[in-house]
C-alpha positions in Angstrom: -9.0 -1.3 19.3 -7.0 2.0 19.4 -8.4 4.8 17.3 -6.2 7.9 16.9 -7.3 11.1 15.1 -5.2 14.1 14.1 -6.7 17.3 12.8 -4.5 19.8 11.0 -5.2 23.0 9.1 -8.0 25.4 9.7 -8.0 29.2 9.9 -5.7 29.2 13.0 -3.6 26.3 11.9 -3.7 24.6 15.3 -3.2 20.9 15.3 -5.3 18.7 17.5 -5.1 15.0 18.2 -6.7 12.5 20.5 -6.8 8.7 21.0 -9.5 6.3 22.3 -8.8 2.7 23.4 -12.1 0.9 23.0 -10.9 -2.2 25.0 -13.3 -2.7 27.9 -15.8 0.0 26.8 -19.4 -1.1 27.0 -20.0 0.3 23.5 -16.8 -1.1 21.9 -18.8 -2.8 19.2 -20.3 0.5 18.1 -16.8 2.1 18.0 -15.5 -0.8 15.9 -18.4 -0.6 13.4 -18.0 3.2 13.0 -14.2 2.9 12.6 -14.5 0.2 9.9 -16.9 2.4 7.9 -14.8 5.5 8.3 -11.6 3.7 7.3 -13.2 2.1 4.3 -14.0 5.5 2.9 -10.5 7.0 3.6 -7.6 7.5 1.2 -4.1 6.0 1.4 -2.6 9.5 0.7 -3.6 12.9 2.0 -6.2 14.5 -0.3 -6.0 18.1 -1.4 -8.2 20.1 0.9 -9.7 23.5 0.7 -8.1 26.8 2.0 -8.5 27.0 5.7 -10.2 23.6 5.8 -9.3 20.8 8.1 -7.4 17.7 7.1 -7.6 14.5 9.1 -5.4 11.4 9.7 -7.3 8.4 11.2 -5.3 5.5 12.5 -6.9 2.3 13.7 -4.6 -0.5 15.1 -1.7 0.5 12.9 -3.6 1.2 9.7 -3.8 4.9 8.6 -6.1 6.7 6.2 -6.6 10.4 5.3 -9.6 12.6 4.6 -10.4 16.3 4.5 -13.2 18.8 4.7 -15.6 19.2 3.0 -15.5 15.7 1.6 -16.0 13.7 4.8 -18.5 10.9 4.9 -21.0 10.9 7.7 -19.2 8.0 9.4 -15.8 9.9 9.2 -17.3 13.0 10.7 -19.0 11.1 13.5 -15.9 9.1 14.4 -13.6 12.2 14.3 -16.0 14.2 16.5 -16.3 11.3 19.0 -12.6 10.7 19.2 -11.6 14.4 19.5 -14.3 14.8 22.2 -13.7 11.7 24.3 -10.0 11.0 23.6 -7.2 12.0 25.9 
């Protein structure tokens, strides 16, 4: 499973993106469960965010959803944080 996260917006307006390929990872099942929950709560179109807030695009194996601060679910926030931290 390939998970790609893009973060846009914020005070400085600096975009950030990262990707994780879970194939072969020991905790791949955890990534998959987290990604499924995060995707289920996402939107098909970019939501209207708040001034200086972050907007996110989450893509998993070709399917893309959108979400934005401050309305992230716990699963979305956790997945975004993990991917941006561990992704290359």
